[in-house]
C-alpha positions, 0 to 999 in steps of 0.5 A, spaced: 499 499 500 505 504 501 508 502 495 502 504 491 501 510 494 509 512 493 508 511 486 501 515 486 505 520 489 511 520 484 506 521 478 502 527 482 509 530 483 511 529 475 505 532 473 506 538 478 513 539 475 510 539 468 504 544 469 509 548 472 514 547 466 508 548 461 506 555 465 514 557 465 514 556 457 507 560 456 510 566 460 516 566 456 512 566 450 508 571 452 514 575 454 517 574 447 511 575 444 510 582 448 517 584 446 516 583 439 510 586 439 513 592 442 519 593 438 515 593 432 511 598 434 517 602 436 520 601 430 513 603 427 512 609 431 520 611 429 518 610 422 512 614 422 516 620 426 522 619 420 517 620 415 513 626 418 520 629 419 518 631 427 524 626 430 529 629 425 527 636 428 528 634 435 534 629 435 541 633 436 546 629 430 552 633 432 555 638 437 560 643 435 563 648 440 557 647 444 552 649 439 548 642 437 545 641 431 539 637 429 538 632 423 534 637 419 539 643 421 545 638 418 541 636 412 540 643 410 547 645 410 549 638 407 544 639 401 547 646 401 554 644 400 552 639 395 548 643 391 554 649 391 559 643 389 555 640 383 554 647 381 561 648 382 563 642 378 558 644 372 561 651 372 568 648 370 564 643 365 568 637 368 575 639 369 574 637 376 572 630 374 565 627 374 560 628 379 556 623 383 550 619 379 544 623 382 540 617 381 544 613 386 545 614 394 551 618 395 553 613 400 553 608 395 558 612 390 566 612 391 568 619 390 576 617 392 578 610 389 584 610 393 582 612 400 575 608 398 572 615 401 564 615 398 561 621 395 557 621 402 563 622 406 566 627 402 560 632 402 559 630 409 566 633 411 565 639 407 559 640 411 562 639 417 568 644 415 563 649 414 559 648 420 565 649 424 567 655 421 560 658 422 560 656 429 567 659 430 564 666 428 557 665 431 560 664 438 565 670 437 558 674 435 555 671 441 561 673 446 561 680 443 554 681 445 552 682 437 545 682 435 541 682 429 538 688 428 530 690 427 532 691 419 536 685 418 531 680 422 526 683 417 530 682 411 530 675 413 522 675 414 523 678 407 527 672 404 522 667 408 516 670 404 520 669 397 520 662 399 512 661 397 514 665 390 520 660 389 515 654 391 509 657 386 515 658 380 517 651 381 510 648 381 510 645 388 503 645 392 506 648 398 512 652 401 513 646 406 513 641 400 518 645 396 523 646 403 523 639 404 524 637 397 530 642 397 533 641 404 530 635 407 524 631 410 525 635 416 525 642 414 520 646 416 519 654 416 521 655 423 528 651 422 529 654 416 528 661 420 532 659 425 538 657 421 538 663 417 538 667 423 544 663 425 548 664 419 546 672 418 548 672 426 555 669 424 556 673 417 554 680 420 558 680 425 564 677 421 562 683 416 562 688 422 569 686 424 571 687 417 569 694 417 572 696 423 579 696 421 582 703 420 588 705 415 591 712 415 593 715 408 600 714 410 599 706 411 595 706 404 600 709 401 606 705 404 603 699 403 602 701 395 609 703 394 612 697 397 608 693 392 607 697 386 610 692 381 604 687 383 599 693 384 600 698 378 596 697 371 600 695 365 598 697 358 601 694 352 600 691 346 601 683 344 601 678 338 604 671 337 608 669 332 606 661 332 611 656 331 610 650 326 605 645 329 609 638 331 605 632 331 608 628 336 605 622 333 610 622 327 616 621 332 618 614 335 623 617 339 621 623 344 628 626 343 627 627 336 620 630 337 623 635 342 628 636 338 623 638 332 620 642 337 626 647 339 627 648 331 620 650 331 621 654 336 627 657 334 624 659 327 618 663 330 623 666 334 627 669 328 621 671 325 618 675 331 625 678 331 625 680 324 618 683 325 620 687 332 625 691 328 620 694 324 616 696 330 616 703 333 609 705 334 602 702 336 601 703 329 607 700 326 605 694 331 598 693 329 600 694 321 605 688 323 600 684 327 594 684 321 599 683 316 601 676 320 595 674 321 587 675 320 586 674 328 589 681 329 584 685 324 581 688 330 586 693 333 583 691 340 585 684 339 592 686 341 591 691 347 592 688 353 591 692 360 594 687 366 595 688 373 602 687 375 601 681 379 598 677 372 603 679 368 607 673 364 613 671 369 618 671 364 616 678 362 615 681 369 623 684 369 622 687 363 615 691 365 617 693 372 624 696 369 624 704 371 627 705 365 621 702 361 618 707 356 612 708 350 615 704 345 619 699 347 619 692 344 621 685 347 620 678 345 618 673 350 617 666 348 611 662 350 609 655 349 606 655 342 611 661 339 614 668 341 610 673 344 612 681 340 610 686 346 610 693 345 610 697 352 605 703 352 604 705 359 604 704 367 599 706 371 600 708 378 592 708 380 593 715 383 586 718 381 579 718 384 574 713 382 568 716 378 560 715 380 554 715 375 547 713 374 545 711 367 539 710 363 541 705 357 537 704 351 539 698 346 537 696 339 532 690 339 536 684 338 535 682 330 537 674 329 541 673 323 539 666 323 532 668 321 534 670 314 535 666 309 542 669 307 544 671 314 548 677 316 548 678 308 541 678 307 538 685 305 532 684 309 536 683 315 540 689 314 534 693 313 531 690 320 538 692 324 537 699 321 530 699 323 532 697 330 537 702 331 532 707 328 527 705 334 533 706 339 535 712 337 528 715 337 527 712 344 533 715 346 531 722 344 524 721 348 528 720 354 532 726 353 526 730 352 523 727 358 529 728 362 530 735 361 522 736 362 523 733 369 529 737 371 535 734 369 537 732 376 539 725 379 532 724 381 529 726 374 534 720 372 531 715 377 524 717 376 525 715 368 529 708 370 524 703 371 520 704 365 525 706 360 532 703 362 535 697 359 540 696 364 538 692 370 543 694 374 540 697 381 538 704 380 542 704 374 548 706 379 555 705 378 559 708 384 565 705 383 568 706 376 576 706 374 580 705 368 581 698 371 576 693 373 578 690 380 574 685 384 573 682 390 568 679 395 567 686 398 567 691 392 566 691 385 570 696 381 568 696 374 571 699 367 567 701 362 567 702 354 572 708 352 566 713 350 564 713 357 570 712 360 573 718 356 567 723 358 567 721 365 575 722 367 575 729 363 578 733 368 573 738 368 568 734 369 563 736 375 557 733 379 551 734 375 554 733 368 550 729 364 550 727 356 547 722 351 552 718 349 552 713 344 557 706 344 557 701 338 557 696 344 551 697 348 547 703 344 545 710 347 547 711 354 544 717 358 549 718 363 549 723 369 555 724 373 554 723 381 561 725 382 569 723 384 570 718 389 576 715 393 583 715 390 583 708 386 589 706 389 587 707 396 580 704 395 584 697 392 589 698 398 584 699 403 580 693 401 586 688 401 589 690 408 582 689 411 581 682 407 588 681 410 586 683 417 580 680 417 583 673 415 588 674 421 581 675 425 578 669 423 584 664 423 585 667 431 578 664 433 578 657 436 575 652 432 571 646 435 571 639 434 565 636 431 562 631 436 557 626 432 552 622 435 549 615 434 543 619 431 548 620 425 545 614 422 538 618 421 542 623 416 539 621 408 545 620 404 
């Protein structure tokens, strides 16, 4: 009995154990199911957040020297850098190598085969460098207590208002869809506004610092004198006596090819020397150039106006020699032959820049391709003559209106919008010189000879005006607004400001970008 009891007890115990094991297994299964469901739910919610852009606007992806950027903000800079670089490549038309395939992810395309760097890595690197520089300038602005003015904030709002116009032009249903297409899923108007304020604060304070530097007239004159060989403007005439073309493929031995080229170069040099002996003026120079090649039938084709810093390295010493005088001739070898050069003058830029406003009246363009015989077609010539007559009539009308309005700057400005073909704002040219000088901060322009000669007449006074015809553009109703700064001072001031500003920028600390795990959210 006791044995049977023991057997029954063992069966009961085994049943109890199995029951507990089954319960434990069921609990584990339920727990696993809950975890799986939870993970799927989290992933689903995350996907929804990512698609909506919400997560991209709130999750920090990188911090630079105390300034954090969300995924959306980083993607703004990334896409901006990418578009700028693509435009840069297109500008140089393949000289910089092929760009990425726009139809494939940048992370799946190799930019540098030697290092294995992808296009995504390359653009990310450029983006972080730009953001680092901006943070450096931004922190400097904050440290200086610099704030955006109401006017500057209003300009940002005006730019944001223009987004709606851009969206309509590009046929987007909403401004938001336009922003997200261009700058990324997480972009919206608020993020865009914050980014523009960040950039504006950094940039405007930087410009403020640049403008704060001051240089005395003595400092400007001293700098120019020390660098006059690079800053002076040289006027000369040049044409090339070309050496005979030598086809490298006709030679098996490279030494024979080089020897043949040297013979051709010597022949060109000898011919150039014989031509140079007959030159003693600009007239004789142009006559020789025209006699040598049809490429120089226009006398302007031989004229050069070059700043010393851009002269041919092999000719610099000859140009800057203080004994150089008008009519001096030299020969300088080039890759394709020998250049014959006639010296005209050296300009030290010691004159005042001029300012003017203008109304431009141009002839309507007549396309010769629309005529059977092109430019030789009598109908084409009649059409051109008709267009020129119309332009002349318009010019005379504008002259009459200008006189009737009072012949002053306000009168000219009032006629600009309706009558001028010049799209320069206000038709205004504040800095005009006899040589063009451009930088990131200033644009000094050189105009056509007819207007330049009138502007720089020594008897010119503010308020003078004239209707001037030029072959290149048409009729110009020009109003002289006065002489400005000395050109050499304007140029040197810009150079010294740029140098001082560069030193200031380079003195600022650069933070090290710290990426977070959330960087995986960035679309590349």
